[in-house]
C-alpha positions in Angstrom: -30.4 0.6 7.0 -32.2 2.0 3.3 -33.5 -1.0 0.4 -31.2 -1.0 -1.7 -28.5 -1.5 1.1 -30.3 -4.4 2.8 -31.3 -6.3 -0.9 -27.3 -5.7 -0.8 -26.7 -7.9 1.5 -29.0 -10.0 1.1 -27.9 -11.2 -2.1 -24.8 -10.3 -3.5 -22.4 -10.4 -0.3 -23.3 -14.0 0.4 -22.5 -14.6 -3.4 -19.3 -12.5 -3.8 -18.3 -15.3 -0.5 -19.5 -18.1 -2.3 -17.3 -17.1 -5.6 -14.6 -17.1 -3.5 -14.8 -19.6 -2.0 -15.4 -21.9 -4.8 -12.3 -20.1 -6.4 -9.6 -21.2 -3.8 -11.6 -24.8 -4.3 -10.5 -24.2 -8.5 -7.3 -23.2 -7.9 -6.4 -25.3 -5.6 -6.8 -28.3 -7.6 -5.7 -26.5 -11.0 -2.5 -28.3 -12.1 -2.6 -24.9 -14.7 -1.1 -27.3 -17.9 -2.0 -23.5 -19.8 -0.3 -19.8 -19.1 -1.3 -17.2 -20.9 1.0 -14.6 -22.4 3.9 -12.8 -20.4 1.6 -9.3 -20.2 2.8 -5.7 -17.9 0.9 -5.6 -14.6 -0.3 -2.0 -13.4 -1.8 -1.7 -9.6 -3.7 0.8 -11.7 -4.5 2.4 -14.7 -1.9 3.5 -16.5 0.9 2.7 -13.2 2.9 -0.5 -13.9 4.0 -2.6 -11.3 7.3 -3.1 -13.2 6.7 -6.7 -13.4 5.2 -9.1 -15.7 3.0 -11.5 -14.7 1.7 -15.4 -16.1 -2.2 -16.7 -15.3 -3.5 -20.3 -15.4 -6.0 -19.9 -18.7 -8.6 -21.6 -16.9 -8.3 -21.0 -13.1 -7.3 -17.4 -13.3 -4.3 -17.6 -10.6 -1.0 -15.7 -10.8 1.5 -18.6 -12.1 4.4 -16.9 -12.5 5.9 -13.3 -12.5 9.1 -11.5 -13.3 11.1 -8.0 -13.7 14.6 -7.1 -14.9 17.3 -6.6 -12.3 18.0 -2.8 -11.9 21.8 -3.3 -11.6 22.7 -5.9 -14.6 19.0 -5.7 -16.6 19.3 -9.4 -16.9 15.6 -11.0 -16.7 14.9 -12.1 -13.0 11.3 -14.5 -12.0 9.5 -15.8 -9.3 11.8 -16.7 -6.4 15.3 -15.3 -7.8 13.7 -11.7 -7.4 15.7 -10.0 -4.7 14.4 -6.2 -3.2 15.7 -4.6 -0.3 13.1 -3.0 1.4 12.3 -0.1 4.1 11.8 -2.6 6.9 15.4 -4.1 5.2 17.0 -0.5 5.6 15.8 0.4 9.0 16.9 -3.3 10.2 20.7 -2.1 8.6 20.9 1.3 9.9 20.3 0.2 12.8 22.7 -2.5 13.1 25.5 0.1 12.1 25.5 -1.3 7.9 25.8 0.5 4.9 23.3 0.9 2.8 24.1 0.1 -0.4 21.3 -0.6 -2.3 18.6 1.6 -3.5 15.7 1.0 -1.6 13.2 -0.6 -3.5 15.0 -1.5 -6.2 14.4 -5.3 -7.8 17.7 -6.9 -8.4 18.9 -10.1 -8.9 21.2 -12.3 -6.9 24.4 -12.1 -7.7 23.6 -7.6 -7.8 22.1 -7.7 -4.4 25.1 -9.7 -2.7 27.0 -7.8 -4.0 28.6 -9.5 -7.3 26.7 -8.5 -10.6 28.6 -9.9 -13.4 32.2 -8.1 -14.8 29.0 -5.8 -17.9 27.6 -4.2 -14.8 30.5 -3.6 -12.8 30.0 0.5 -13.7 26.8 0.6 -13.2 26.8 -1.0 -9.8 29.5 1.2 -9.2 27.2 4.1 -9.8 23.8 3.0 -7.6 25.6 2.3 -4.4 28.3 5.0 -4.2 27.1 7.5 -1.7 26.2 11.2 -3.0 29.5 13.3 -2.5 29.5 15.9 1.0 28.4 19.1 0.5 31.1 21.9 1.0 30.1 24.6 3.6 30.4 27.0 0.5 28.2 24.8 -1.4 25.5 24.2 2.0 25.2 27.7 2.3 24.2 27.9 -1.1 22.1 25.6 -1.1 20.2 26.9 1.9 20.1 30.7 0.3 18.2 29.1 -2.8 15.7 26.9 -1.0 15.3 29.3 1.7 14.1 31.3 -1.5 11.7 28.8 -2.6 9.3 29.0 0.4 8.7 32.5 1.0 5.4 33.2 2.3 
């Protein structure tokens, strides 16, 4: 082990552990009285999660997150955000149920349950309508085109 690695393990690692313990204590005892403005959340530079978040200005804990419903566009926050996950899709298919919502989309409770507001019914129908089945002729055409794209 290099000297630099030994120094890191002796000084930095214990400090990180102590910092994390103190931060958790502070966040648990904080009243979260002053919140930041809504800010866009990113999982990496220039890669938005599609959510906005509010943090406590004192302890930096994330207090609220919000986004827009994929169907009706209404702002939805915290526990009212519903997401159709891959696991839910697999479970529905295993039970023989029809999947109607795109996976990983974010939805308000009404749209998630299939009851969108009147203004969003056409959008809901557009999102949940499956692609039409291809005719035998169209299927041959697709196969011919895809075989030309994947030549050796």
